[in-house]
C-alpha angles and dihedrals in degrees: 000000000000112000119193119240113269092017114149114272115260121234115261112289128213117285112271092250093048126077117249121260092257091051093050093047092046090050091054091049092050092047090052093045088236123157118237106189119158093270097043122109111234100174093120090064097050118092129207113292095011096102092063089047090049090052090054091050091051090049091055092050092048090052087056090052091052090049090050089051087057094242114155098223091168094065102021104086091196094062101029092104099024095110090052093047095047093046090052091046093051098046102036104029127015096030096029092117089071096056108037129066122256109283116260110258120199108219128201127199116248093244094163090051091232111191103168130113117278122191123197119191173277089284113182110229134186125199140149133243108246090213098061104001089240119148124271110201121184153116133267130206120196126198119197128187103188128196132203091275096048122117109234117214130189123263093250090055091063088055092049094050090047092053092046093053096041098047094087137080106267148119118272096241092057092043092058091048091050091049091050091050092051094049093044091054095046104037101028095204128176088238136020128186129178129182122185126188118185148166115231113210091200082072095045101040104037142008111024092003093215112168098188106051117104132176119231120182135166139204120204123186137173115344093007090059095045102036113065092187093055091046090050091049091052094048092045093052090045091054090051090051091053 
């Protein structure tokens, strides 16, 4: 790799006789037969200290990209630390949901046997299109119909699980399905409904460059799928919230 003079120092890399962090993590995934698509969580295969090493590896690769784009990062003060900033952003922020475990969610028994519709939202979510790595910015509404056996979680926990699922490169339709699966497994409600509305910057920034188009999709499970009146109540209240 050719590094321009005066470029920011890279974090320590793996020893020459040791595989890089990405190689070691990938080997563990392959040995376990575990998938590692862009929207998969791989936290279970990352060992202590490897995330920082992975960030340094990404930084080095991004510096190569800037070099290939013929950007003089050594003398351009605006891009001198761009590789470092973007690597940190990818690993610790916008793709964080791939590399950290599921957030801890305190659950409470449904002692009062509540079985009425709950709506959480709008929750602001940020993701990235896995096709172009452009931002997806939107809002999520969640409808829950609990039963006496449901695990109740606090309002902030819905926000945390949303952020964990959305902080990965993906397409919106798969993101909503993954979020539904997580909530179904944790809350175990009679009914679950999710609506997501989002701007896709791969539409705004490139290609057709359409600034108005948004994608809205919904996921209905259990009682929301079977009971038209419940589904109508949820969508009506959601419209009022908008």
